[in-house]
C-alpha positions in Angstrom: 0.0 0.0 0.0 1.4 3.5 -0.9 2.7 5.4 2.1 4.1 8.9 2.6 7.1 8.5 0.3 5.1 7.1 -2.5 2.4 9.7 -2.3 4.8 12.6 -1.8 6.7 11.3 -4.9 3.5 11.2 -6.8 2.6 14.7 -5.7 6.0 16.2 -6.7 6.0 14.5 -10.1 2.3 15.2 -10.9 2.1 18.9 -9.7 4.1 20.4 -12.6 2.2 18.2 -15.1 -1.3 18.9 -14.0 -1.4 22.1 -12.1 -3.1 24.7 -14.3 -4.5 22.0 -16.6 -8.2 21.9 -17.5 -10.3 18.8 -17.2 -11.8 18.0 -20.6 -13.4 14.6 -19.8 -13.8 11.9 -17.3 -14.4 8.2 -17.6 -15.5 5.9 -14.8 -15.5 2.1 -15.1 -16.2 1.3 -11.5 -18.7 3.5 -9.7 -17.7 2.2 -6.3 -14.4 4.0 -6.7 -16.1 7.4 -6.5 -18.6 9.0 -4.1 -21.2 10.3 -6.5 -23.1 8.9 -9.4 -21.0 8.8 -12.6 -23.0 11.6 -14.1 -22.7 13.9 -11.1 -19.0 13.1 -10.9 -18.4 13.9 -14.6 -20.5 17.0 -14.4 -18.7 18.2 -11.3 -15.3 17.9 -13.0 -15.9 18.9 -16.6 -14.3 22.2 -17.5 -12.7 22.6 -14.1 -9.0 23.5 -13.7 -6.6 21.8 -11.2 -4.9 24.6 -9.3 -2.5 22.6 -7.3 -1.8 19.2 -5.6 -1.1 18.6 -1.9 -0.5 15.5 0.2 -2.3 14.7 3.4 -0.9 11.6 5.0 -1.4 8.8 2.4 -3.9 10.9 0.5 -3.4 13.2 -2.5 -5.7 16.3 -2.6 -6.2 18.0 -6.0 -7.6 21.6 -5.5 -10.0 22.7 -8.2 -10.8 26.2 -9.4 -14.3 26.1 -8.0 -13.2 25.3 -4.4 -13.9 21.6 -4.7 -11.3 18.9 -3.9 -10.5 15.6 -5.5 -9.3 13.3 -2.7 -7.4 10.2 -3.7 -6.5 7.2 -1.5 -4.9 4.4 -3.5 -5.1 1.7 -0.7 -3.8 -1.8 -1.6 -3.0 -2.3 -5.2 -3.7 1.2 -6.5 -1.4 3.2 -8.7 -1.5 6.3 -11.0 -0.3 6.8 -14.5 0.0 10.0 -16.4 0.3 10.0 -20.2 -1.4 9.1 -23.4 -3.7 6.2 -24.2 -0.9 4.5 -26.1 1.5 4.8 -23.2 -0.7 3.6 -20.4 -0.1 0.2 -18.8 -2.3 -2.7 -20.1 -4.5 -2.6 -17.0 -8.0 -1.3 -16.5 -8.3 2.2 -15.1 -11.3 2.6 -12.8 -11.2 6.3 -13.3 -9.6 8.3 -16.1 -9.4 12.1 -16.1 -8.6 13.7 -19.4 -6.6 17.0 -19.1 -5.3 19.5 -21.6 -1.8 18.3 -20.7 -2.4 14.5 -20.8 -4.5 11.8 -19.3 -4.5 10.8 -15.6 -5.3 7.1 -15.0 -6.2 5.7 -11.6 -5.6 2.0 -11.7 -6.3 -0.8 -9.3 -8.9 1.2 -7.3 -10.6 -1.9 -5.9 -10.1 -0.8 -2.3 -9.0 2.8 -3.0 -11.1 5.7 -4.0 -11.3 9.1 -5.8 -13.9 11.4 -4.1 -15.1 14.8 -5.2 -15.6 16.8 -1.9 -16.3 20.3 -0.6 -13.8 22.1 1.6 -15.9 21.3 4.6 -16.1 17.6 3.7 -12.4 17.4 3.3 -11.7 19.1 6.7 -14.2 16.7 8.3 -12.5 13.7 6.7 -9.1 14.7 7.9 -10.1 16.1 11.3 -8.8 13.1 13.2 -5.7 12.5 11.0 -2.5 12.7 13.0 0.2 15.2 12.2 2.5 14.7 9.2 6.0 13.4 10.2 7.5 16.6 8.6 5.1 19.0 10.3 7.4 21.8 11.7 5.3 21.7 14.9 6.2 18.0 15.5 9.2 18.5 17.8 10.8 15.5 19.5 8.7 16.2 22.6 5.5 16.5 20.5 6.4 13.3 18.8 6.8 11.4 22.1 3.5 12.9 23.3 1.7 11.4 20.4 2.4 7.9 21.9 1.4 8.8 25.5 -1.3 6.6 26.8 -0.5 3.8 24.4 -0.2 0.5 26.2 0.7 -1.8 23.3 3.8 -2.3 21.1 5.5 0.0 18.7 4.5 -1.0 15.2 0.7 -0.7 15.6 1.1 2.8 17.0 3.5 3.9 14.2 1.0 2.8 11.6 -2.0 4.3 13.4 -3.0 7.3 11.2 -4.5 9.0 14.3 -1.1 9.1 15.9 1.0 10.1 12.8 -0.2 10.3 9.2 1.6 8.6 6.3 3.5 5.7 7.9 2.4 2.1 7.1 3.7 -1.5 7.2 6.9 -0.9 5.1 8.2 2.2 6.7 7.3 1.4 10.2 9.7 -1.6 9.9 12.4 0.5 8.1 12.2 3.2 10.8 12.4 0.7 13.6 15.4 -1.0 12.0 17.2 2.4 11.5 16.5 3.2 15.2 17.8 -0.3 16.3 14.5 -1.1 18.1 12.2 -4.1 17.6 8.8 -3.3 16.0 7.2 -5.3 18.8 9.0 -3.3 21.6 6.6 -2.2 24.3 5.9 1.5 24.1 5.9 2.1 27.9 9.4 0.5 28.2 11.1 2.7 25.6 13.9 4.9 27.0 14.4 8.6 26.1 17.4 7.8 23.9 15.3 5.3 21.9 12.6 7.9 21.3 15.2 10.3 20.0 16.6 7.6 17.6 13.1 6.8 16.4 12.4 10.5 15.8 15.6 10.9 13.8 15.1 7.6 12.0 11.6 8.6 10.9 12.8 11.7 9.2 15.9 10.1 7.6 14.1 7.0 6.3 11.1 8.9 4.9 13.4 11.5 3.2 15.6 8.9 1.6 12.6 6.8 0.5 10.9 9.8 -1.0 14.1 10.9 -2.9 14.4 7.4 -4.3 10.8 7.4 -5.5 9.3 5.1 -2.9 9.1 1.3 -3.1 6.1 0.8 -5.5 7.5 -0.1 -8.9 4.6 0.8 -11.2 5.9 3.7 -13.4 4.1 7.0 -13.2 4.9 8.1 -16.8 6.4 6.5 -19.9 10.2 6.2 -19.4 9.9 6.7 -15.7 13.1 5.3 -14.0 12.6 6.9 -10.6 9.4 5.6 -9.2 10.0 2.5 -7.1 13.7 3.2 -6.7 13.6 2.6 -3.0 12.5 -1.0 -3.4 16.1 -2.2 -3.9 17.2 -0.2 -0.9 14.8 -1.5 1.7 17.0 -2.5 4.7 14.6 -5.0 6.2 11.0 -4.9 4.9 10.1 -8.0 2.9 13.6 -9.4 3.4 12.7 -12.3 5.7 15.3 -15.1 5.5 17.9 -12.8 4.0 21.1 -11.7 5.9 20.9 -8.4 7.8 22.7 -5.6 5.9 24.5 -4.6 9.1 25.5 -7.8 10.8 24.6 -10.7 8.6 22.1 -12.3 11.0 19.1 -13.9 9.3 16.2 -11.5 9.2 13.0 -12.9 10.8 9.5 -12.4 9.7 6.6 -12.6 12.2 3.3 -10.9 13.0 2.6 -7.9 15.2 -1.1 -7.3 15.7 -2.0 -9.3 12.6 0.5 -7.3 10.5 3.6 -8.9 9.0 6.8 -7.5 10.5 10.5 -8.0 9.9 13.3 -7.8 12.5 17.0 -8.5 12.9 17.2 -10.3 16.2 20.8 -9.2 16.7 20.6 -5.5 15.7 17.2 -4.6 17.1 16.5 -4.5 20.8 13.4 -4.3 23.0 14.4 -0.9 24.6 
């Protein structure tokens, strides 16, 4: 599932391509992927101009010239492609938006969605979303405070979008590894130095992953060689049975609160 680095990469790559572009047509092959009837959705978008694109957690928000917002959540299996009909992947697009600068294809939206919302509806939707890891107000102390009252273990809290927005299965493991802490470490037993390592690791891991294009390998445009570049640089996620890049110990895969997790039993400690 796309997380902060994937969606921030999409935002940065899409913004110069679609900001200022006018919507000339819309096609919907799966009505469950949108929040209105197909006709209402098409009528609401036709002739509108996309002003700019922002990211909120794992969502992309496209601001339209009439004050409405297109809110995208790709969920599991979703991806975006921008280009011509001839360039697009040989996969069904659940929603296609035709722009004056090219076509925007939303693919694999079986669980994901693209909703046309008012400003009030967007604010209501994101009201309980936790702060972005790069929010300037999220100091170390504010970061630690987000976990206060949590009784469980680290990974479920890191992926809780009410605690922090944008971190999911992959980067919670990558962050824990970078901080040398087990993803199943108990929150209430973490030492101050561990919290500081986690805070620093969160920023460094997410920055590097974003710069490398995230870990999802579906290209965003024809000839795209950046998207998915972090996949070959994951330190621990999805590397069960392989040697640890630090010490050579075999990486273990297990479950934490019904989520798969990966750990180096030598490098990562419980405190």
